[in-house]
N, C-alpha and C positions, 0 to 999 in steps of 0.2 A: 773894725779894729778896736771896738770898745772892750772886747775880751782881753786885750793886751794891756789894759790900764795898769794891771798889777806889776808889770815889769818896768813901769815908769817910777815905781816906788823904790828908793834906794835900799829899803829893808829887804826887798826881794833878793837883790844881788848880795847884800851883806850877810844875810842869814840863811836863806833857803838853799841857794846853790852850793855854797861851801859845805853845808850840812850833808849833802848827798855824797861828797867826797869821802866821808868817813862812815856813813851808814852801811855801805856794802860790806866792808871788812868787819864791822861790828856785828852785824846780823849773822854773817858767816862764822863768826867766832863763838856764837852762843852754844853750839853743841860741844865745843872743846873746853870752854872755861866760863867762869862767872864774869860778868861785865864789870870792868874797872870804871866806875862812873866818874870819878874825879879826873882820871887821865882822859876820859872821853871828852869832858867839858873843857879841859885845858887844851886839848887838840882842836876842839871846835873853836875856841877863842883864838887860837893860833891861826887857823884858817881864815877866820873873819878879819883879823887884823891884817894879814897879808893881802887878802882880797881888797881891803880898803885902800891900801897903798898902791896895789896894782891898778885899781880903777882910777886913782888920782894921777898916776903916771900916764895912763892912756889919755886922760883928759888933757894933760899938759903936752905930751909929745905927739899924739895922733890928732886930737881934736883942736889943738892949738888954743886951749883955753887956760886961764889962770887957775891953777889947782892948789896954790899955797903949799907946795911940797915941803918947804922948809919949816912948816908949823907942825909936822907930824913926828916930832922927836919922841913924844910920849908914846905914840903907837909903836915906834921902833923899840923903845925901852920895854914895853909890855911883851913884844915878840921875843926879845932877848931873855926875859924872865921865863917865858914858856919854854924856850930852848934849854935854859938852865935846868928847868924841872925835868925835862926828858933825859938830859944827860945824867942827872943825879939819881933819878928814880928808875929809869929803864936801862939805858946804856950810853956810853960816850959816842959810840958809832951811830946810834939812832939820832942823837942830838946833832951830830955833825952832818948827817944826811939831810935833816930838816934845815939846817943852817945853809947848806948848799942850795936847797930848794928856794929858800928865802932870797938868797942873792940872785938866783936866776930869774925868779918870778918878778922881783922888783926892778931888776936891771934889764929886763928883756927889751924894752923899747930903746935903750941906749944903742942896741945893735943896729938900729936904723942908720946910724952915722958910719957904720963900717960895712954896710950892705950885707948884713948877716941876718936880716929879718926872717928869711926863709928857714934858717937854722932854728931860730926861736919858735917859729910856727910848728916845726916838726918835733922839737925836743920837749917843749913845755906840756903838750898833751900827753906825752909818754910819762912824764913825771906826775902829772895830776891823776892819770889813770892808774898807773902801776904803783908808784911810790906811796902816794897818799892812802890809797885803799889798802895796800899791804901793811902800812904802818898802823892803820886803824885796826887791823887784825892783831898786829904784834903787841900793841899796848894792853891787850886783854889776855893774850896767851903766852907771850914771850918767844914765839917762833912764827915762821911764815911758811906754810905749805905751798906747793906749786898750784894747788887748786884755786887759791886766792887770785893768782895772776890769771888763771884760766877764766874765771867767772867775770872778770872786768874787761876782757877783750872787747866785747860789744860796745863799751863806752868810748873806745879809742877814736873811732871815726867822728862821732858827734863832738868830742873834745877838740879834735883837729878842726872841724868845721867852725866851731865857736872861736877858736884861737885865730884862725885865718880871717874871720869876719871882724875880729876886734881890731885888725890892722886896716882892712879895707873891704868894701862890699864885694862879694863874689858875683861877678856880672855874667859869667858863663852859665846859661841854663843847663847845658849838657853836663858840665862839671857838677853842678848842684844835684841834678838828677842822678848822676852816677854815684855820688856820695850817699844820697838817700837810699838808693837801691842796695848799695853795699852795706849800709848800716843794718837794714832789716835782714838781708841775706846772711850776713855774718852772725847776727843774733840768733836766727833760727838754726843755723849750722852748729853753733856752740851749745845751744840749749836743748835741742830736740833729742839727742841721745840720752839725756838725763831726765827731762821733764815731759817728753812726748807731746801730747796734745795741749798740755798746759803751756807750752812754749808760745802758743798763739796769743796768749795774753799780751805779749810784747808788741803785738801789732795794733793795740788800742791807740797808741800815741800817733798813729798815722793820720788821725783826724786833724792834727795840727799841721800836717804837711801842706795843704792848700794855702794856709795863711803865710807860711814861709815862701811858698812858690809865687804867690801873688804879690807879696810885699817883702822882698829880700832885703834884710838889713841886719845890723847887729842885734837890735832888740827882738826881732822876730826869730832870729837864730837862737838867741838866749831862751826865748819862750819854748821853741821846739826842743832844744837840748834838755831843758829842765823837765818838760813833759815826758820825753823819751826816758830820761834817767829815772824819774819817779815811777814810770810805768815798769821799767825793767827791774827796779828795786822791789816792786810788788811781786814780780815773778820769782826773784831770788829769795824773798822772804817766804813765800809759799813753798818753794822747793826745799829750802833749808829747814824750816820748822815743821812742815807737814808731809812732804813727800819722802825725804831721806830720813 
């Protein structure tokens, strides 16, 4: 488990994982438009701030530990500033969509009191997979093609796996195996028609599967999802910049 020490560092969750949410759309936007670096970094900051609050909410509601939630007013103010920027520079609709994401991401654990946790586990991966990646494309180009939604489909099952594990450990080995098989099957199905043998690059992250299988937990799931997403990002980068 020494290879997992990186995920014990808060910087991993605060900086690395949210960055993957926007890199897919940004890389895919490069053939269409120049990169809007300032909007890129504002969006990156927005995701980091939301991830920080989301992590503190999990610590408080799921892990039952003191998270000092009431001391994060400055973080919320910075999120509001980011949303204001997107409303003024890009569009009112874009800002309102991100505002809705903020409300849902930060308030998801409140659904535990209404027995709606399953709804959160299903909806939030959809938002993180499709909304955030689409928006990362939109801030550079001003439009969203259907292809952006298509290329991020393989991220959906890993996002669902991570979200489910953030609530409680997945104890069913059969369910875990089914989700892992579906992850790679869907990835190959979606990428083979476009990248052919290059699609096999997406299988490199399978080396992390034994770690998750032997030590199922939120941390090992986070490690797997990050490795899979980074691995898939390499494939998309090669496909976008060199194949097409």
